[in-house]
N, CA, C and O atoms as a Tinker XYZ file with bonds, in Angstrom:
   248  protein
     1  N   -116.240000   64.372000 -197.433000    73     2
     2  CA  -115.386000   63.297000 -197.905000    64     1     3
     3  C   -114.024000   63.454000 -197.229000    63     2     4     5
     4  O   -113.505000   64.561000 -197.088000    81     3
     5  N   -113.470000   62.337000 -196.823000    73     3     6
     6  CA  -112.163000   62.321000 -196.162000    64     5     7
     7  C   -111.095000   61.864000 -197.152000    63     6     8     9
     8  O   -111.409000   61.291000 -198.196000    81     7
     9  N   -109.845000   62.120000 -196.819000    73     7    10
    10  CA  -108.719000   61.665000 -197.633000    64     9    11
    11  C   -107.807000   60.817000 -196.755000    63    10    12    13
    12  O   -107.376000   61.259000 -195.690000    81    11
    13  N   -107.519000   59.614000 -197.196000    73    11    14
    14  CA  -106.694000   58.668000 -196.447000    64    13    15
    15  C   -105.252000   59.175000 -196.360000    63    14    16    17
    16  O   -104.658000   59.563000 -197.366000    81    15
    17  N   -104.704000   59.166000 -195.151000    73    15    18
    18  CA  -103.324000   59.615000 -194.954000    64    17    19
    19  C   -102.309000   58.599000 -195.478000    63    18    20    21
    20  O   -101.143000   58.937000 -195.681000    81    19
    21  N   -102.740000   57.372000 -195.696000    73    19    22
    22  CA  -101.836000   56.318000 -196.164000    64    21    23
    23  C   -101.778000   56.268000 -197.694000    63    22    24    25
    24  O   -100.699000   56.381000 -198.275000    81    23
    25  N   -102.923000   56.100000 -198.344000    73    23    26
    26  CA  -102.948000   55.923000 -199.803000    64    25    27
    27  C   -103.439000   57.164000 -200.548000    63    26    28    29
    28  O   -103.422000   57.199000 -201.778000    81    27
    29  N   -103.871000   58.174000 -199.809000    73    27    30
    30  CA  -104.331000   59.450000 -200.349000    64    29    31
    31  C   -105.598000   59.344000 -201.199000    63    30    32    33
    32  O   -105.857000   60.212000 -202.032000    81    31
    33  N   -106.379000   58.299000 -200.996000    73    31    34
    34  CA  -107.646000   58.131000 -201.692000    64    33    35
    35  C   -108.731000   58.897000 -200.958000    63    34    36    37
    36  O   -108.766000   58.913000 -199.727000    81    35
    37  N   -109.616000   59.531000 -201.713000    73    35    38
    38  CA  -110.794000   60.147000 -201.111000    64    37    39
    39  C   -111.808000   59.047000 -200.812000    63    38    40    41
    40  O   -112.011000   58.147000 -201.626000    81    39
    41  N   -112.441000   59.120000 -199.646000    73    39    42
    42  CA  -113.389000   58.076000 -199.258000    64    41    43
    43  C   -114.457000   58.643000 -198.336000    63    42    44    45
    44  O   -114.279000   59.688000 -197.710000    81    43
    45  N   -115.555000   57.933000 -198.271000    73    43    46
    46  CA  -116.628000   58.238000 -197.332000    64    45    47
    47  C   -116.378000   57.419000 -196.070000    63    46    48    49
    48  O   -116.112000   56.219000 -196.149000    81    47
    49  N   -116.461000   58.054000 -194.921000    73    47    50
    50  CA  -116.180000   57.357000 -193.667000    64    49    51
    51  C   -117.151000   56.200000 -193.448000    63    50    52    53
    52  O   -116.754000   55.152000 -192.940000    81    51
    53  N   -118.405000   56.374000 -193.819000    73    51    54
    54  CA  -119.376000   55.281000 -193.662000    64    53    55
    55  C   -118.954000   54.062000 -194.489000    63    54    56    57
    56  O   -119.097000   52.928000 -194.032000    81    55
    57  N   -118.443000   54.283000 -195.688000    73    55    58
    58  CA  -117.956000   53.172000 -196.520000    64    57    59
    59  C   -116.743000   52.511000 -195.869000    63    58    60    61
    60  O   -116.610000   51.287000 -195.904000    81    59
    61  N   -115.858000   53.313000 -195.278000    73    59    62
    62  CA  -114.679000   52.761000 -194.602000    64    61    63
    63  C   -115.108000   51.899000 -193.423000    63    62    64    65
    64  O   -114.539000   50.831000 -193.196000    81    63
    65  N   -116.110000   52.356000 -192.668000    73    63    66
    66  CA  -116.624000   51.556000 -191.540000    64    65    67
    67  C   -117.116000   50.202000 -192.028000    63    66    68    69
    68  O   -116.768000   49.169000 -191.457000    81    67
    69  N   -117.918000   50.204000 -193.074000    73    67    70
    70  CA  -118.485000   48.959000 -193.604000    64    69    71
    71  C   -117.386000   48.029000 -194.098000    63    70    72    73
    72  O   -117.404000   46.831000 -193.817000    81    71
    73  N   -116.441000   48.579000 -194.828000    73    71    74
    74  CA  -115.345000   47.779000 -195.376000    64    73    75
    75  C   -114.492000   47.166000 -194.261000    63    74    76    77
    76  O   -114.162000   45.981000 -194.296000    81    75
    77  N   -114.150000   47.978000 -193.292000    73    75    78
    78  CA  -113.329000   47.521000 -192.168000    64    77    79
    79  C   -114.061000   46.456000 -191.355000    63    78    80    81
    80  O   -113.489000   45.413000 -191.039000    81    79
    81  N   -115.307000   46.713000 -191.020000    73    79    82
    82  CA  -116.069000   45.769000 -190.212000    64    81    83
    83  C   -116.331000   44.471000 -190.963000    63    82    84    85
    84  O   -116.393000   43.408000 -190.345000    81    83
    85  N   -116.486000   44.534000 -192.277000    73    83    86
    86  CA  -116.651000   43.316000 -193.067000    64    85    87
    87  C   -115.375000   42.473000 -193.025000    63    86    88    89
    88  O   -115.434000   41.244000 -192.977000    81    87
    89  N   -114.229000   43.142000 -193.044000    73    87    90
    90  CA  -112.944000   42.427000 -192.998000    64    89    91
    91  C   -112.766000   41.673000 -191.689000    63    90    92    93
    92  O   -112.240000   40.561000 -191.685000    81    91
    93  N   -113.194000   42.259000 -190.585000    73    91    94
    94  CA  -112.955000   41.670000 -189.273000    64    93    95
    95  C   -114.214000   41.157000 -188.585000    63    94    96    97
    96  O   -114.162000   40.743000 -187.427000    81    95
    97  N   -115.339000   41.179000 -189.283000    73    95    98
    98  CA  -116.610000   40.750000 -188.697000    64    97    99
    99  C   -116.845000   41.428000 -187.346000    63    98   100   101
   100  O   -117.364000   40.821000 -186.409000    81    99
   101  N   -116.454000   42.689000 -187.273000    73    99   102
   102  CA  -116.541000   43.431000 -186.020000    64   101   103
   103  C   -117.896000   44.062000 -185.804000    63   102   104   105
   104  O   -118.750000   44.062000 -186.691000    81   103
   105  N   -118.080000   44.600000 -184.612000    73   103   106
   106  CA  -119.315000   45.309000 -184.352000    64   105   107
   107  C   -119.263000   46.649000 -185.085000    63   106   108   109
   108  O   -118.185000   47.076000 -185.500000    81   107
   109  N   -120.381000   47.306000 -185.250000    73   107   110
   110  CA  -120.426000   48.528000 -186.074000    64   109   111
   111  C   -119.535000   49.664000 -185.593000    63   110   112   113
   112  O   -119.212000   50.544000 -186.391000    81   111
   113  N   -119.126000   49.689000 -184.347000    73   111   114
   114  CA  -118.322000   50.794000 -183.834000    64   113   115
   115  C   -116.829000   50.505000 -183.821000    63   114   116   117
   116  O   -116.060000   51.359000 -183.380000    81   115
   117  N   -116.383000   49.345000 -184.283000    73   115   118
   118  CA  -114.977000   48.995000 -184.158000    64   117   119
   119  C   -114.073000   49.913000 -184.977000    63   118   120   121
   120  O   -113.006000   50.298000 -184.498000    81   119
   121  N   -114.463000   50.271000 -186.185000    73   119   122
   122  CA  -113.673000   51.224000 -186.972000    64   121   123
   123  C   -113.537000   52.529000 -186.201000    63   122   124   125
   124  O   -112.449000   53.098000 -186.111000    81   123
   125  N   -114.646000   52.997000 -185.648000    73   123   126
   126  CA  -114.632000   54.256000 -184.908000    64   125   127
   127  C   -113.753000   54.164000 -183.665000    63   126   128   129
   128  O   -113.094000   55.138000 -183.299000    81   127
   129  N   -113.738000   53.014000 -183.019000    73   127   130
   130  CA  -112.901000   52.831000 -181.833000    64   129   131
   131  C   -111.415000   52.973000 -182.170000    63   130   132   133
   132  O   -110.653000   53.533000 -181.382000    81   131
   133  N   -111.008000   52.479000 -183.314000    73   131   134
   134  CA  -109.593000   52.486000 -183.699000    64   133   135
   135  C   -109.215000   53.684000 -184.555000    63   134   136   137
   136  O   -108.118000   54.225000 -184.416000    81   135
   137  N   -110.119000   54.104000 -185.443000    73   135   138
   138  CA  -109.795000   55.118000 -186.451000    64   137   139
   139  C   -110.885000   56.189000 -186.525000    63   138   140   141
   140  O   -111.225000   56.661000 -187.610000    81   139
   141  N   -111.419000   56.561000 -185.394000    73   139   142
   142  CA  -112.538000   57.487000 -185.318000    64   141   143
   143  C   -112.291000   58.843000 -185.938000    63   142   144   145
   144  O   -113.238000   59.555000 -186.272000    81   143
   145  N   -111.034000   59.209000 -186.097000    73   143   146
   146  CA  -110.733000   60.500000 -186.694000    64   145   147
   147  C   -110.847000   60.481000 -188.211000    63   146   148   149
   148  O   -110.726000   61.528000 -188.848000    81   147
   149  N   -111.079000   59.301000 -188.809000    73   147   150
   150  CA  -111.290000   59.192000 -190.246000    64   149   151
   151  C   -110.053000   59.423000 -191.086000    63   150   152   153
   152  O   -110.156000   59.869000 -192.229000    81   151
   153  N   -108.886000   59.130000 -190.541000    73   151   154
   154  CA  -107.658000   59.337000 -191.303000    64   153   155
   155  C   -107.376000   58.219000 -192.302000    63   154   156   157
   156  O   -106.676000   58.439000 -193.291000    81   155
   157  N   -107.911000   57.023000 -192.059000    73   155   158
   158  CA  -107.627000   55.870000 -192.908000    64   157   159
   159  C   -108.881000   55.383000 -193.627000    63   158   160   161
   160  O   -109.955000   55.309000 -193.032000    81   159
   161  N   -108.739000   55.050000 -194.914000    73   159   162
   162  CA  -109.835000   54.395000 -195.634000    64   161   163
   163  C   -109.976000   52.971000 -195.086000    63   162   164   165
   164  O   -109.136000   52.524000 -194.305000    81   163
   165  N   -111.008000   52.276000 -195.480000    73   163   166
   166  CA  -111.253000   50.930000 -194.973000    64   165   167
   167  C   -110.119000   49.963000 -195.256000    63   166   168   169
   168  O   -109.729000   49.189000 -194.381000    81   167
   169  N   -109.583000   49.998000 -196.475000    73   167   170
   170  CA  -108.486000   49.089000 -196.835000    64   169   171
   171  C   -107.245000   49.356000 -195.996000    63   170   172   173
   172  O   -106.636000   48.421000 -195.476000    81   171
   173  N   -106.869000   50.609000 -195.860000    73   171   174
   174  CA  -105.657000   50.943000 -195.103000    64   173   175
   175  C   -105.853000   50.701000 -193.610000    63   174   176   177
   176  O   -104.922000   50.281000 -192.923000    81   175
   177  N   -107.045000   50.959000 -193.107000    73   175   178
   178  CA  -107.334000   50.681000 -191.696000    64   177   179
   179  C   -107.235000   49.180000 -191.436000    63   178   180   181
   180  O   -106.676000   48.761000 -190.422000    81   179
   181  N   -107.773000   48.371000 -192.345000    73   179   182
   182  CA  -107.696000   46.921000 -192.192000    64   181   183
   183  C   -106.250000   46.441000 -192.268000    63   182   184   185
   184  O   -105.848000   45.561000 -191.507000    81   183
   185  N   -105.475000   47.009000 -193.175000    73   183   186
   186  CA  -104.056000   46.629000 -193.287000    64   185   187
   187  C   -103.297000   47.014000 -192.020000    63   186   188   189
   188  O   -102.459000   46.250000 -191.540000    81   187
   189  N   -103.586000   48.186000 -191.481000    73   187   190
   190  CA  -102.942000   48.635000 -190.237000    64   189   191
   191  C   -103.259000   47.670000 -189.096000    63   190   192   193
   192  O   -102.362000   47.264000 -188.357000    81   191
   193  N   -104.519000   47.308000 -188.954000    73   191   194
   194  CA  -104.928000   46.389000 -187.892000    64   193   195
   195  C   -104.318000   45.010000 -188.101000    63   194   196   197
   196  O   -103.858000   44.385000 -187.145000    81   195
   197  N   -104.310000   44.533000 -189.337000    73   195   198
   198  CA  -103.714000   43.227000 -189.626000    64   197   199
   199  C   -102.238000   43.205000 -189.251000    63   198   200   201
   200  O   -101.748000   42.213000 -188.711000    81   199
   201  N   -101.533000   44.286000 -189.531000    73   199   202
   202  CA  -100.124000   44.377000 -189.167000    64   201   203
   203  C    -99.928000   44.340000 -187.665000    63   202   204   205
   204  O    -99.013000   43.682000 -187.169000    81   203
   205  N   -100.781000   45.041000 -186.941000    73   203   206
   206  CA  -100.694000   45.036000 -185.479000    64   205   207
   207  C   -101.004000   43.653000 -184.914000    63   206   208   209
   208  O   -100.369000   43.213000 -183.955000    81   207
   209  N   -101.973000   42.977000 -185.504000    73   207   210
   210  CA  -102.307000   41.621000 -185.071000    64   209   211
   211  C   -101.121000   40.694000 -185.331000    63   210   212   213
   212  O   -100.749000   39.902000 -184.465000    81   211
   213  N   -100.536000   40.790000 -186.506000    73   211   214
   214  CA   -99.393000   39.947000 -186.846000    64   213   215
   215  C    -98.223000   40.224000 -185.901000    63   214   216   217
   216  O    -97.550000   39.293000 -185.458000    81   215
   217  N    -97.983000   41.481000 -185.594000    73   215   218
   218  CA   -96.902000   41.835000 -184.669000    64   217   219
   219  C    -97.158000   41.218000 -183.288000    63   218   220   221
   220  O    -96.235000   40.720000 -182.644000    81   219
   221  N    -98.382000   41.256000 -182.855000    73   219   222
   222  CA   -98.739000   40.655000 -181.571000    64   221   223
   223  C    -98.525000   39.160000 -181.562000    63   222   224   225
   224  O    -98.082000   38.600000 -180.559000    81   223
   225  N    -98.836000   38.503000 -182.673000    73   223   226
   226  CA   -98.627000   37.065000 -182.756000    64   225   227
   227  C    -97.143000   36.733000 -182.729000    63   226   228   229
   228  O    -96.751000   35.742000 -182.113000    81   227
   229  N    -96.317000   37.528000 -183.373000    73   227   230
   230  CA   -94.878000   37.311000 -183.376000    64   229   231
   231  C    -94.340000   37.481000 -181.952000    63   230   232   233
   232  O    -93.527000   36.679000 -181.493000    81   231
   233  N    -94.788000   38.510000 -181.269000    73   231   234
   234  CA   -94.323000   38.771000 -179.909000    64   233   235
   235  C    -94.658000   37.631000 -178.957000    63   234   236   237
   236  O    -93.903000   37.372000 -178.020000    81   235
   237  N    -95.761000   36.955000 -179.175000    73   235   238
   238  CA   -96.206000   35.882000 -178.283000    64   237   239
   239  C    -95.534000   34.537000 -178.592000    63   238   240   241
   240  O    -95.655000   33.591000 -177.814000    81   239
   241  N    -94.835000   34.454000 -179.711000    73   239   242
   242  CA   -94.196000   33.184000 -180.091000    64   241   243
   243  C    -92.870000   32.982000 -179.376000    63   242   244   245
   244  O    -92.366000   31.859000 -179.333000    81   243
   245  N    -92.296000   34.024000 -178.820000    73   243   246
   246  CA   -90.994000   33.901000 -178.152000    64   245   247
   247  C    -91.080000   33.161000 -176.855000    63   246   248
   248  O    -90.067000   32.979000 -176.180000    81   247
């Protein structure tokens, strides 16, 4: 069992993969590509990615 560095919740990495991929309709390896070290639970990984996406959209509006 892993512990999320963001929210400190204990989680199973397989559950985090499913949760993250469901959020982004990604392929099964997308969580591993971004968070393969298992530091983030699915919710926090999705929030991190959403923030990066939003930042990218802001940067492109200028």
